[in-house]
N, C-alpha and C positions, 0 to 999 in steps of 0.2 A: 590346620591340624594334621596335615599329612606329612609334615616334616618333624624331625626330632627337634626338641627345644634346644637352641644353641645360645640362649641369652644367659646372663649371669645369675638369673633366678633359678634355683634348683626346683625341678619338677619331677617328682618320683615316677609319674605315669607317662612321661613324655615319650619314652622309647616304645612302650606298649601301645600307646595311641597311634604312633607313627606306623608301627608294624601292622596293626589292624586296618588302618586307612590304606596302606599300600596293598594289602591283600584284597580289599574291596576294589581298588583300581585295577588290579591284575585280573580279577574275575570279569570286570566290565570290558577290559581290552580283549580278553580271550573270546568273549561273545561276538565281537566285531571282526575278529580274525577269520578270514575265509579259508585259510589253509586247512585241509582235511575235510572240507565240506564240498560236496558235489554241486557245482553251479549249473543251473538249468540254462539252456540256450536262450540268450537274450533276444527279445523281439525288437527289431529295428523299426522305427516309425510306427509304434503301436497306436498312436493317436491319429494316424493318417486316415485309416479306413472310415471311422465314424465321421470325421470332419470333412472327408471328401464328398460324402453324400450331400451334406448341407452346403458345401461350397459350390457344388454343381447346381443345386437348386437356386442358390443366390445368383450365380452367374446367368442362369437361364432367365430369371426374373429381370435382372438388369438389362439383358439383351432385348427382352420383350419391350421394356419401357423405352429403351433407346430407339428401337424400331418405330414405336408409336410416336415418339418425339420427332423423329426424322419425317415421318409421314405427315404430321401436323404442320411442321415448318415448311413442307414442300408446297402446301396449298397456297 
């Protein structure tokens, strides 16, 4: 319904419907357009800090289990 009716059937409101649909599209596109808006500085690796703590804990646990395993196999 966003295009004007180009078929052989005459539709009186085709142009009006296409006009309003195109206006709605233009509004949606302008919301996503970033020109004119001030963009905050992006945080790089934002997820790294919370995951780093859990990764360190996991690595520490694995190292402890590996050490226990080596000690057990040594006997």
